[in-house]
PDB file of N, CA, C and O in Angstrom:
ATOM      1  N   UNK A   1       8.153  -4.469-136.645  1.00  0.00           N
ATOM      2  CA  UNK A   1       8.657  -5.315-135.549  1.00  0.00           C
ATOM      3  C   UNK A   1       8.392  -4.807-133.501  1.00  0.00           C
ATOM      4  O   UNK A   1       7.823  -3.815-133.045  1.00  0.00           O
ATOM      5  N   UNK A   2       8.890  -5.652-132.955  1.00  0.00           N
ATOM      6  CA  UNK A   2       8.581  -5.087-131.403  1.00  0.00           C
ATOM      7  C   UNK A   2       9.552  -5.937-130.279  1.00  0.00           C
ATOM      8  O   UNK A   2       9.795  -7.079-129.889  1.00  0.00           O
ATOM      9  N   UNK A   3       9.921  -4.513-130.057  1.00  0.00           N
ATOM     10  CA  UNK A   3      11.055  -4.757-129.068  1.00  0.00           C
ATOM     11  C   UNK A   3      11.056  -5.406-128.085  1.00  0.00           C
ATOM     12  O   UNK A   3       9.991  -5.972-128.336  1.00  0.00           O
ATOM     13  N   UNK A   4      11.446  -5.964-126.834  1.00  0.00           N
ATOM     14  CA  UNK A   4      11.582  -6.402-125.349  1.00  0.00           C
ATOM     15  C   UNK A   4      11.754  -5.186-124.662  1.00  0.00           C
ATOM     16  O   UNK A   4      12.615  -4.562-125.283  1.00  0.00           O
ATOM     17  N   UNK A   5      11.097  -4.078-123.010  1.00  0.00           N
ATOM     18  CA  UNK A   5      11.792  -3.153-123.338  1.00  0.00           C
ATOM     19  C   UNK A   5      12.099  -3.255-121.708  1.00  0.00           C
ATOM     20  O   UNK A   5      11.343  -2.933-120.792  1.00  0.00           O
ATOM     21  N   UNK A   6      13.413  -3.790-121.632  1.00  0.00           N
ATOM     22  CA  UNK A   6      13.399  -3.749-120.035  1.00  0.00           C
ATOM     23  C   UNK A   6      14.150  -2.514-119.131  1.00  0.00           C
ATOM     24  O   UNK A   6      14.255  -1.342-119.493  1.00  0.00           O
ATOM     25  N   UNK A   7      14.727  -3.203-117.640  1.00  0.00           N
ATOM     26  CA  UNK A   7      14.440  -0.805-116.940  1.00  0.00           C
ATOM     27  C   UNK A   7      15.787  -1.990-116.044  1.00  0.00           C
ATOM     28  O   UNK A   7      15.856  -3.077-115.469  1.00  0.00           O
ATOM     29  N   UNK A   8      16.436  -1.107-116.362  1.00  0.00           N
ATOM     30  CA  UNK A   8      18.418  -1.053-115.556  1.00  0.00           C
ATOM     31  C   UNK A   8      17.680  -0.511-113.405  1.00  0.00           C
ATOM     32  O   UNK A   8      17.011   0.347-112.828  1.00  0.00           O
ATOM     33  N   UNK A   9      18.310  -1.526-113.181  1.00  0.00           N
ATOM     34  CA  UNK A   9      18.009  -1.037-111.835  1.00  0.00           C
ATOM     35  C   UNK A   9      17.472  -0.028-111.076  1.00  0.00           C
ATOM     36  O   UNK A   9      16.625   0.284-110.238  1.00  0.00           O
ATOM     37  N   UNK A  10      18.843   0.514-112.139  1.00  0.00           N
ATOM     38  CA  UNK A  10      18.883   2.270-110.864  1.00  0.00           C
ATOM     39  C   UNK A  10      17.693   2.809-111.951  1.00  0.00           C
ATOM     40  O   UNK A  10      17.566   4.002-111.674  1.00  0.00           O
ATOM     41  N   UNK A  11      17.242   2.648-112.488  1.00  0.00           N
ATOM     42  CA  UNK A  11      15.661   3.283-113.404  1.00  0.00           C
ATOM     43  C   UNK A  11      14.146   2.954-112.494  1.00  0.00           C
ATOM     44  O   UNK A  11      12.990   3.362-112.380  1.00  0.00           O
ATOM     45  N   UNK A  12      15.176   1.825-111.921  1.00  0.00           N
ATOM     46  CA  UNK A  12      13.837   0.924-111.840  1.00  0.00           C
ATOM     47  C   UNK A  12      13.231   2.077-110.724  1.00  0.00           C
ATOM     48  O   UNK A  12      12.180   2.696-110.555  1.00  0.00           O
ATOM     49  N   UNK A  13      14.176   1.997-110.266  1.00  0.00           N
ATOM     50  CA  UNK A  13      14.657   2.303-108.489  1.00  0.00           C
ATOM     51  C   UNK A  13      14.361   3.527-108.994  1.00  0.00           C
ATOM     52  O   UNK A  13      13.226   3.310-108.569  1.00  0.00           O
ATOM     53  N   UNK A  14      14.245   5.005-109.672  1.00  0.00           N
ATOM     54  CA  UNK A  14      14.130   6.055-109.735  1.00  0.00           C
ATOM     55  C   UNK A  14      12.154   5.912-110.111  1.00  0.00           C
ATOM     56  O   UNK A  14      11.295   6.428-109.396  1.00  0.00           O
ATOM     57  N   UNK A  15      12.008   5.485-110.770  1.00  0.00           N
ATOM     58  CA  UNK A  15      10.661   5.238-110.969  1.00  0.00           C
ATOM     59  C   UNK A  15       9.963   4.623-110.464  1.00  0.00           C
ATOM     60  O   UNK A  15       8.881   4.366-110.992  1.00  0.00           O
ATOM     61  N   UNK A  16      10.302   4.140-109.238  1.00  0.00           N
ATOM     62  CA  UNK A  16      10.118   3.476-107.772  1.00  0.00           C
ATOM     63  C   UNK A  16       9.379   4.871-106.824  1.00  0.00           C
ATOM     64  O   UNK A  16       8.362   4.799-106.133  1.00  0.00           O
ATOM     65  N   UNK A  17      10.325   6.206-107.077  1.00  0.00           N
ATOM     66  CA  UNK A  17      10.311   6.892-106.323  1.00  0.00           C
ATOM     67  C   UNK A  17       9.638   8.315-106.708  1.00  0.00           C
ATOM     68  O   UNK A  17       9.167   9.159-105.946  1.00  0.00           O
ATOM     69  N   UNK A  18       9.731   8.325-108.063  1.00  0.00           N
ATOM     70  CA  UNK A  18       8.492   8.829-108.934  1.00  0.00           C
ATOM     71  C   UNK A  18       6.996  10.018-107.968  1.00  0.00           C
ATOM     72  O   UNK A  18       6.338   9.478-107.078  1.00  0.00           O
ATOM     73  N   UNK A  19       6.881  10.630-108.123  1.00  0.00           N
ATOM     74  CA  UNK A  19       5.208  10.594-107.404  1.00  0.00           C
ATOM     75  C   UNK A  19       4.202   9.505-108.171  1.00  0.00           C
ATOM     76  O   UNK A  19       4.721   8.522-108.699  1.00  0.00           O
ATOM     77  N   UNK A  20       2.664   9.701-108.229  1.00  0.00           N
ATOM     78  CA  UNK A  20       2.643   8.868-109.361  1.00  0.00           C
ATOM     79  C   UNK A  20       1.758   9.445-109.954  1.00  0.00           C
ATOM     80  O   UNK A  20       0.677   9.005-109.563  1.00  0.00           O
ATOM     81  N   UNK A  21       1.629  10.307-110.799  1.00  0.00           N
ATOM     82  CA  UNK A  21       1.293  10.835-111.966  1.00  0.00           C
ATOM     83  C   UNK A  21       2.045  10.994-112.882  1.00  0.00           C
ATOM     84  O   UNK A  21       1.639  11.215-114.023  1.00  0.00           O
ATOM     85  N   UNK A  22       3.206  10.918-112.585  1.00  0.00           N
ATOM     86  CA  UNK A  22       4.486  11.610-113.292  1.00  0.00           C
ATOM     87  C   UNK A  22       4.883  10.074-113.615  1.00  0.00           C
ATOM     88  O   UNK A  22       5.276   9.829-114.755  1.00  0.00           O
ATOM     89  N   UNK A  23       4.798   9.017-112.657  1.00  0.00           N
ATOM     90  CA  UNK A  23       4.985   7.382-113.197  1.00  0.00           C
ATOM     91  C   UNK A  23       4.107   7.106-113.790  1.00  0.00           C
ATOM     92  O   UNK A  23       4.283   6.445-114.813  1.00  0.00           O
ATOM     93  N   UNK A  24       3.263   7.358-113.535  1.00  0.00           N
ATOM     94  CA  UNK A  24       2.549   6.875-115.021  1.00  0.00           C
ATOM     95  C   UNK A  24       2.666   7.262-116.459  1.00  0.00           C
ATOM     96  O   UNK A  24       2.706   6.475-117.404  1.00  0.00           O
ATOM     97  N   UNK A  25       2.718   8.619-116.518  1.00  0.00           N
ATOM     98  CA  UNK A  25       3.304   8.748-117.672  1.00  0.00           C
ATOM     99  C   UNK A  25       4.305   8.570-118.416  1.00  0.00           C
ATOM    100  O   UNK A  25       4.435   8.680-119.635  1.00  0.00           O
ATOM    101  N   UNK A  26       5.245   8.193-117.339  1.00  0.00           N
ATOM    102  CA  UNK A  26       6.589   7.645-117.850  1.00  0.00           C
ATOM    103  C   UNK A  26       6.543   6.260-118.187  1.00  0.00           C
ATOM    104  O   UNK A  26       7.447   5.815-118.894  1.00  0.00           O
ATOM    105  N   UNK A  27       5.407   5.328-117.695  1.00  0.00           N
ATOM    106  CA  UNK A  27       5.377   4.259-118.027  1.00  0.00           C
ATOM    107  C   UNK A  27       4.704   3.629-119.167  1.00  0.00           C
ATOM    108  O   UNK A  27       4.837   2.648-119.899  1.00  0.00           O
ATOM    109  N   UNK A  28       3.658   4.969-118.934  1.00  0.00           N
ATOM    110  CA  UNK A  28       2.906   4.299-120.499  1.00  0.00           C
ATOM    111  C   UNK A  28       4.037   4.569-121.541  1.00  0.00           C
ATOM    112  O   UNK A  28       4.299   3.559-122.194  1.00  0.00           O
ATOM    113  N   UNK A  29       4.621   5.437-121.797  1.00  0.00           N
ATOM    114  CA  UNK A  29       5.437   6.164-122.694  1.00  0.00           C
ATOM    115  C   UNK A  29       6.706   4.672-123.283  1.00  0.00           C
ATOM    116  O   UNK A  29       6.904   4.133-124.372  1.00  0.00           O
ATOM    117  N   UNK A  30       7.281   4.493-121.930  1.00  0.00           N
ATOM    118  CA  UNK A  30       8.322   2.854-121.872  1.00  0.00           C
ATOM    119  C   UNK A  30       7.964   1.892-122.778  1.00  0.00           C
ATOM    120  O   UNK A  30       8.605   1.245-123.605  1.00  0.00           O
ATOM    121  N   UNK A  31       6.267   1.943-122.307  1.00  0.00           N
ATOM    122  CA  UNK A  31       5.389   0.458-123.066  1.00  0.00           C
ATOM    123  C   UNK A  31       5.030   0.808-124.525  1.00  0.00           C
ATOM    124  O   UNK A  31       4.678   0.084-125.457  1.00  0.00           O
ATOM    125  N   UNK A  32       5.204   1.991-124.449  1.00  0.00           N
ATOM    126  CA  UNK A  32       5.165   1.993-126.152  1.00  0.00           C
ATOM    127  C   UNK A  32       6.346   2.272-126.752  1.00  0.00           C
ATOM    128  O   UNK A  32       6.374   3.007-127.739  1.00  0.00           O
ATOM    129  N   UNK A  33       7.819   1.545-126.066  1.00  0.00           N
ATOM    130  CA  UNK A  33       8.982   1.920-126.597  1.00  0.00           C
ATOM    131  C   UNK A  33       9.362   0.788-127.904  1.00  0.00           C
ATOM    132  O   UNK A  33      10.137   0.734-128.858  1.00  0.00           O
ATOM    133  N   UNK A  34       8.106  -0.193-127.168  1.00  0.00           N
ATOM    134  CA  UNK A  34       8.172  -2.246-127.823  1.00  0.00           C
ATOM    135  C   UNK A  34       7.987  -1.922-129.069  1.00  0.00           C
ATOM    136  O   UNK A  34       8.589  -2.673-129.836  1.00  0.00           O
ATOM    137  N   UNK A  35       6.812  -0.299-130.049  1.00  0.00           N
ATOM    138  CA  UNK A  35       7.066  -0.879-131.464  1.00  0.00           C
ATOM    139  C   UNK A  35       8.026   0.156-132.213  1.00  0.00           C
ATOM    140  O   UNK A  35       7.520   0.564-133.259  1.00  0.00           O
ATOM    141  N   UNK A  36       9.844   0.908-131.806  1.00  0.00           N
ATOM    142  CA  UNK A  36      10.133   1.523-131.791  1.00  0.00           C
ATOM    143  C   UNK A  36      10.841   1.028-133.242  1.00  0.00           C
ATOM    144  O   UNK A  36      11.552   0.053-133.486  1.00  0.00           O
ATOM    145  N   UNK A  37      10.395   2.002-134.007  1.00  0.00           N
ATOM    146  CA  UNK A  37      11.186   3.263-133.968  1.00  0.00           C
ATOM    147  C   UNK A  37       9.766   4.045-133.744  1.00  0.00           C
ATOM    148  O   UNK A  37       9.396   5.085-133.199  1.00  0.00           O
ATOM    149  N   UNK A  38       9.168   2.941-134.483  1.00  0.00           N
ATOM    150  CA  UNK A  38       7.640   4.420-134.519  1.00  0.00           C
ATOM    151  C   UNK A  38       6.097   4.683-133.468  1.00  0.00           C
ATOM    152  O   UNK A  38       4.885   4.899-133.488  1.00  0.00           O
ATOM    153  N   UNK A  39       7.794   4.366-132.269  1.00  0.00           N
ATOM    154  CA  UNK A  39       6.679   5.046-130.676  1.00  0.00           C
ATOM    155  C   UNK A  39       5.352   5.994-130.783  1.00  0.00           C
ATOM    156  O   UNK A  39       4.195   6.100-130.374  1.00  0.00           O
ATOM    157  N   UNK A  40       6.623   6.789-131.869  1.00  0.00           N
ATOM    158  CA  UNK A  40       4.832   8.122-131.682  1.00  0.00           C
ATOM    159  C   UNK A  40       5.429   9.035-130.374  1.00  0.00           C
ATOM    160  O   UNK A  40       4.820   9.858-129.691  1.00  0.00           O
ATOM    161  N   UNK A  41       7.262   8.456-130.252  1.00  0.00           N
ATOM    162  CA  UNK A  41       7.639   9.578-128.917  1.00  0.00           C
ATOM    163  C   UNK A  41       8.651  10.777-129.153  1.00  0.00           C
ATOM    164  O   UNK A  41       9.124  10.449-130.241  1.00  0.00           O
ATOM    165  N   UNK A  42       9.139  11.707-128.878  1.00  0.00           N
ATOM    166  CA  UNK A  42       9.977  12.931-128.565  1.00  0.00           C
ATOM    167  C   UNK A  42      11.572  11.111-128.808  1.00  0.00           C
ATOM    168  O   UNK A  42      12.275  10.685-127.891  1.00  0.00           O
ATOM    169  N   UNK A  43      11.567  10.861-129.506  1.00  0.00           N
ATOM    170  CA  UNK A  43      13.364   9.725-129.734  1.00  0.00           C
ATOM    171  C   UNK A  43      14.161  11.059-130.262  1.00  0.00           C
ATOM    172  O   UNK A  43      13.629  12.039-130.783  1.00  0.00           O
ATOM    173  N   UNK A  44      15.440  10.887-130.029  1.00  0.00           N
ATOM    174  CA  UNK A  44      16.705  11.499-130.361  1.00  0.00           C
ATOM    175  C   UNK A  44      17.842  10.757-129.704  1.00  0.00           C
ATOM    176  O   UNK A  44      18.099  10.727-128.501  1.00  0.00           O
ATOM    177  N   UNK A  45      18.325  10.309-130.452  1.00  0.00           N
ATOM    178  CA  UNK A  45      19.437   9.463-131.144  1.00  0.00           C
ATOM    179  C   UNK A  45      21.231  10.215-130.560  1.00  0.00           C
ATOM    180  O   UNK A  45      21.783  11.176-131.097  1.00  0.00           O
ATOM    181  N   UNK A  46      21.754   9.435-129.410  1.00  0.00           N
ATOM    182  CA  UNK A  46      22.645  10.114-129.013  1.00  0.00           C
ATOM    183  C   UNK A  46      23.789  10.209-129.223  1.00  0.00           C
ATOM    184  O   UNK A  46      24.524   9.237-129.048  1.00  0.00           O
ATOM    185  N   UNK A  47      24.235  11.333-129.631  1.00  0.00           N
ATOM    186  CA  UNK A  47      25.211  11.626-130.917  1.00  0.00           C
ATOM    187  C   UNK A  47      26.973  11.373-130.201  1.00  0.00           C
ATOM    188  O   UNK A  47      27.345  12.090-129.272  1.00  0.00           O
ATOM    189  N   UNK A  48      27.804  10.391-130.734  1.00  0.00           N
ATOM    190  CA  UNK A  48      29.123  10.151-130.098  1.00  0.00           C
ATOM    191  C   UNK A  48      28.811   8.355-129.195  1.00  0.00           C
ATOM    192  O   UNK A  48      29.540   7.688-128.461  1.00  0.00           O
ATOM    193  N   UNK A  49      27.380   8.123-129.734  1.00  0.00           N
ATOM    194  CA  UNK A  49      27.293   6.613-128.618  1.00  0.00           C
ATOM    195  C   UNK A  49      26.799   5.648-129.923  1.00  0.00           C
ATOM    196  O   UNK A  49      26.667   6.226-131.001  1.00  0.00           O
ATOM    197  N   UNK A  50      26.607   4.645-129.876  1.00  0.00           N
ATOM    198  CA  UNK A  50      26.306   3.324-130.439  1.00  0.00           C
ATOM    199  C   UNK A  50      24.584   3.018-129.682  1.00  0.00           C
ATOM    200  O   UNK A  50      24.552   2.710-128.490  1.00  0.00           O
ATOM    201  N   UNK A  51      23.503   3.115-130.324  1.00  0.00           N
ATOM    202  CA  UNK A  51      22.568   2.896-129.899  1.00  0.00           C
ATOM    203  C   UNK A  51      21.950   3.343-129.496  1.00  0.00           C
ATOM    204  O   UNK A  51      20.804   3.011-129.192  1.00  0.00           O
ATOM    205  N   UNK A  52      22.702   4.617-129.292  1.00  0.00           N
ATOM    206  CA  UNK A  52      21.521   5.871-127.694  1.00  0.00           C
ATOM    207  C   UNK A  52      20.839   5.990-127.908  1.00  0.00           C
ATOM    208  O   UNK A  52      20.447   6.922-128.610  1.00  0.00           O
ATOM    209  N   UNK A  53      20.383   5.356-127.571  1.00  0.00           N
ATOM    210  CA  UNK A  53      18.011   7.302-128.007  1.00  0.00           C
ATOM    211  C   UNK A  53      18.488   8.249-125.858  1.00  0.00           C
ATOM    212  O   UNK A  53      19.204   8.133-124.864  1.00  0.00           O
ATOM    213  N   UNK A  54      17.448   9.010-126.448  1.00  0.00           N
ATOM    214  CA  UNK A  54      16.838   9.876-125.309  1.00  0.00           C
ATOM    215  C   UNK A  54      15.460   9.576-125.521  1.00  0.00           C
ATOM    216  O   UNK A  54      15.082   9.234-126.642  1.00  0.00           O
ATOM    217  N   UNK A  55      14.672   9.668-124.565  1.00  0.00           N
ATOM    218  CA  UNK A  55      12.880   9.625-124.986  1.00  0.00           C
ATOM    219  C   UNK A  55      12.405  10.708-123.772  1.00  0.00           C
ATOM    220  O   UNK A  55      12.411  10.336-122.599  1.00  0.00           O
ATOM    221  N   UNK A  56      12.064  11.841-124.085  1.00  0.00           N
ATOM    222  CA  UNK A  56      11.354  12.561-123.211  1.00  0.00           C
ATOM    223  C   UNK A  56       9.931  12.295-122.609  1.00  0.00           C
ATOM    224  O   UNK A  56       9.248  11.273-122.670  1.00  0.00           O
ATOM    225  N   UNK A  57       9.667  13.547-121.986  1.00  0.00           N
ATOM    226  CA  UNK A  57       8.801  13.405-120.715  1.00  0.00           C
ATOM    227  C   UNK A  57       8.735  14.703-119.480  1.00  0.00           C
ATOM    228  O   UNK A  57       9.080  14.798-118.302  1.00  0.00           O
ATOM    229  N   UNK A  58       8.096  15.586-120.481  1.00  0.00           N
ATOM    230  CA  UNK A  58       8.604  16.504-120.075  1.00  0.00           C
ATOM    231  C   UNK A  58       9.686  17.413-119.918  1.00  0.00           C
ATOM    232  O   UNK A  58      10.316  17.726-120.929  1.00  0.00           O
ATOM    233  N   UNK A  59      10.210  18.194-118.099  1.00  0.00           N
ATOM    234  CA  UNK A  59      10.827  17.799-118.082  1.00  0.00           C
ATOM    235  C   UNK A  59      11.891  16.207-117.771  1.00  0.00           C
ATOM    236  O   UNK A  59      12.895  16.669-118.312  1.00  0.00           O
ATOM    237  N   UNK A  60      12.162  15.352-117.501  1.00  0.00           N
ATOM    238  CA  UNK A  60      12.312  13.972-117.402  1.00  0.00           C
ATOM    239  C   UNK A  60      12.473  13.594-118.141  1.00  0.00           C
ATOM    240  O   UNK A  60      11.679  13.667-119.078  1.00  0.00           O
ATOM    241  N   UNK A  61      14.076  12.672-118.235  1.00  0.00           N
ATOM    242  CA  UNK A  61      14.441  12.081-120.185  1.00  0.00           C
ATOM    243  C   UNK A  61      14.653  10.515-119.469  1.00  0.00           C
ATOM    244  O   UNK A  61      14.762  10.204-118.283  1.00  0.00           O
ATOM    245  N   UNK A  62      14.658   9.853-120.459  1.00  0.00           N
ATOM    246  CA  UNK A  62      14.943   8.116-119.735  1.00  0.00           C
ATOM    247  C   UNK A  62      15.973   7.745-121.196  1.00  0.00           C
ATOM    248  O   UNK A  62      15.641   7.768-122.381  1.00  0.00           O
ATOM    249  N   UNK A  63      17.606   7.335-120.436  1.00  0.00           N
ATOM    250  CA  UNK A  63      18.391   7.131-121.799  1.00  0.00           C
ATOM    251  C   UNK A  63      17.762   5.843-121.881  1.00  0.00           C
ATOM    252  O   UNK A  63      17.061   5.345-121.000  1.00  0.00           O
ATOM    253  N   UNK A  64      18.153   5.155-123.376  1.00  0.00           N
ATOM    254  CA  UNK A  64      18.249   3.465-123.317  1.00  0.00           C
ATOM    255  C   UNK A  64      19.076   2.849-124.566  1.00  0.00           C
ATOM    256  O   UNK A  64      18.809   3.659-125.454  1.00  0.00           O
ATOM    257  N   UNK A  65      19.434   2.440-124.806  1.00  0.00           N
ATOM    258  CA  UNK A  65      20.305   1.428-125.139  1.00  0.00           C
ATOM    259  C   UNK A  65      19.088   0.129-126.324  1.00  0.00           C
ATOM    260  O   UNK A  65      18.445  -0.724-125.712  1.00  0.00           O
ATOM    261  N   UNK A  66      18.999   0.179-127.479  1.00  0.00           N
ATOM    262  CA  UNK A  66      19.101  -0.689-128.428  1.00  0.00           C
ATOM    263  C   UNK A  66      19.608  -1.634-128.544  1.00  0.00           C
ATOM    264  O   UNK A  66      20.777  -1.925-128.798  1.00  0.00           O
ATOM    265  N   UNK A  67      18.540  -2.323-128.317  1.00  0.00           N
ATOM    266  CA  UNK A  67      20.083  -3.475-129.421  1.00  0.00           C
ATOM    267  C   UNK A  67      18.751  -4.437-130.195  1.00  0.00           C
ATOM    268  O   UNK A  67      17.747  -4.917-129.667  1.00  0.00           O
ATOM    269  N   UNK A  68      19.260  -4.486-131.779  1.00  0.00           N
ATOM    270  CA  UNK A  68      18.613  -4.655-132.268  1.00  0.00           C
ATOM    271  C   UNK A  68      18.675  -6.267-132.792  1.00  0.00           C
ATOM    272  O   UNK A  68      17.645  -6.838-133.152  1.00  0.00           O
ATOM    273  N   UNK A  69      19.544  -6.706-132.793  1.00  0.00           N
ATOM    274  CA  UNK A  69      19.353  -8.181-133.120  1.00  0.00           C
ATOM    275  C   UNK A  69      18.078  -8.742-132.498  1.00  0.00           C
ATOM    276  O   UNK A  69      17.109  -9.324-132.984  1.00  0.00           O
ATOM    277  N   UNK A  70      18.513  -8.248-130.846  1.00  0.00           N
ATOM    278  CA  UNK A  70      18.317  -9.253-130.264  1.00  0.00           C
ATOM    279  C   UNK A  70      16.438  -8.586-129.484  1.00  0.00           C
ATOM    280  O   UNK A  70      15.813  -9.146-128.583  1.00  0.00           O
ATOM    281  N   UNK A  71      16.035  -7.346-130.219  1.00  0.00           N
ATOM    282  CA  UNK A  71      14.783  -7.002-130.505  1.00  0.00           C
ATOM    283  C   UNK A  71      14.673  -6.843-129.014  1.00  0.00           C
ATOM    284  O   UNK A  71      13.842  -7.504-128.392  1.00  0.00           O
ATOM    285  N   UNK A  72      15.484  -5.986-128.410  1.00  0.00           N
ATOM    286  CA  UNK A  72      15.072  -5.601-127.175  1.00  0.00           C
ATOM    287  C   UNK A  72      16.349  -4.389-127.292  1.00  0.00           C
ATOM    288  O   UNK A  72      17.318  -4.273-128.042  1.00  0.00           O
ATOM    289  N   UNK A  73      15.649  -3.330-125.807  1.00  0.00           N
ATOM    290  CA  UNK A  73      15.136  -1.931-125.282  1.00  0.00           C
ATOM    291  C   UNK A  73      15.941  -2.803-124.115  1.00  0.00           C
ATOM    292  O   UNK A  73      15.842  -3.993-123.814  1.00  0.00           O
ATOM    293  N   UNK A  74      16.706  -1.832-123.624  1.00  0.00           N
ATOM    294  CA  UNK A  74      17.439  -1.111-121.829  1.00  0.00           C
ATOM    295  C   UNK A  74      17.249  -0.170-122.153  1.00  0.00           C
ATOM    296  O   UNK A  74      17.271   0.233-123.316  1.00  0.00           O
ATOM    297  N   UNK A  75      16.886   0.728-120.674  1.00  0.00           N
ATOM    298  CA  UNK A  75      15.871   1.806-120.228  1.00  0.00           C
ATOM    299  C   UNK A  75      17.379   1.410-119.471  1.00  0.00           C
ATOM    300  O   UNK A  75      17.783   0.413-118.873  1.00  0.00           O
ATOM    301  N   UNK A  76      18.026   2.844-119.858  1.00  0.00           N
ATOM    302  CA  UNK A  76      19.540   2.651-118.575  1.00  0.00           C
ATOM    303  C   UNK A  76      19.587   3.833-117.422  1.00  0.00           C
ATOM    304  O   UNK A  76      20.181   3.774-116.345  1.00  0.00           O
ATOM    305  N   UNK A  77      18.589   5.214-118.083  1.00  0.00           N
ATOM    306  CA  UNK A  77      18.935   6.076-116.860  1.00  0.00           C
ATOM    307  C   UNK A  77      17.547   6.929-117.102  1.00  0.00           C
ATOM    308  O   UNK A  77      17.268   7.322-118.235  1.00  0.00           O
ATOM    309  N   UNK A  78      16.622   7.217-115.880  1.00  0.00           N
ATOM    310  CA  UNK A  78      16.242   8.467-116.047  1.00  0.00           C
ATOM    311  C   UNK A  78      16.264   8.660-114.972  1.00  0.00           C
ATOM    312  O   UNK A  78      16.431   7.976-113.962  1.00  0.00           O
ATOM    313  N   UNK A  79      15.846  10.991-115.474  1.00  0.00           N
ATOM    314  CA  UNK A  79      16.733  11.471-114.063  1.00  0.00           C
ATOM    315  C   UNK A  79      15.853  12.578-115.185  1.00  0.00           C
ATOM    316  O   UNK A  79      15.445  12.371-116.328  1.00  0.00           O
ATOM    317  N   UNK A  80      15.783  13.684-114.395  1.00  0.00           N
ATOM    318  CA  UNK A  80      15.513  15.036-115.177  1.00  0.00           C
ATOM    319  C   UNK A  80      16.779  15.722-115.749  1.00  0.00           C
ATOM    320  O   UNK A  80      17.959  15.997-115.531  1.00  0.00           O
ATOM    321  N   UNK A  81      15.763  15.815-116.615  1.00  0.00           N
ATOM    322  CA  UNK A  81      17.021  16.689-117.962  1.00  0.00           C
ATOM    323  C   UNK A  81      18.564  17.357-117.223  1.00  0.00           C
ATOM    324  O   UNK A  81      19.680  17.237-117.729  1.00  0.00           O
ATOM    325  N   UNK A  82      18.269  18.007-116.023  1.00  0.00           N
ATOM    326  CA  UNK A  82      19.341  18.397-116.064  1.00  0.00           C
ATOM    327  C   UNK A  82      20.650  17.335-115.790  1.00  0.00           C
ATOM    328  O   UNK A  82      21.772  17.453-116.284  1.00  0.00           O
ATOM    329  N   UNK A  83      20.232  16.370-114.952  1.00  0.00           N
ATOM    330  CA  UNK A  83      21.577  15.435-114.622  1.00  0.00           C
ATOM    331  C   UNK A  83      21.704  13.707-115.483  1.00  0.00           C
ATOM    332  O   UNK A  83      22.537  12.829-115.255  1.00  0.00           O
ATOM    333  N   UNK A  84      20.619  13.694-116.430  1.00  0.00           N
ATOM    334  CA  UNK A  84      20.651  12.471-117.352  1.00  0.00           C
ATOM    335  C   UNK A  84      21.950  12.702-118.162  1.00  0.00           C
ATOM    336  O   UNK A  84      22.444  11.576-118.237  1.00  0.00           O
ATOM    337  N   UNK A  85      22.208  12.978-118.366  1.00  0.00           N
ATOM    338  CA  UNK A  85      23.071  12.988-119.189  1.00  0.00           C
ATOM    339  C   UNK A  85      25.479  13.481-118.578  1.00  0.00           C
ATOM    340  O   UNK A  85      26.655  13.553-118.934  1.00  0.00           O
ATOM    341  N   UNK A  86      24.503  13.611-117.547  1.00  0.00           N
ATOM    342  CA  UNK A  86      26.134  13.405-116.890  1.00  0.00           C
ATOM    343  C   UNK A  86      26.332  11.928-116.179  1.00  0.00           C
ATOM    344  O   UNK A  86      27.413  11.627-115.672  1.00  0.00           O
TER     345      UNK A  86
END
């Protein structure tokens, strides 16, 4: 099942401000979310939320919401692990 992956404007802004090496690593990981849930990434469902997951890239985390009926994933937030959940 192939999903379309979209970035929220805040996530896109954070991605723009990152250094090149980290940005490319995160972009490649986010592209592989098209094969959700078999993306081969460190994915964890966020407890207490409906269809909200996190993916880990070293010390960075990306939170995303899955819309299964539309086959769409929206990356809501990308940030350092200490700040992403707040």
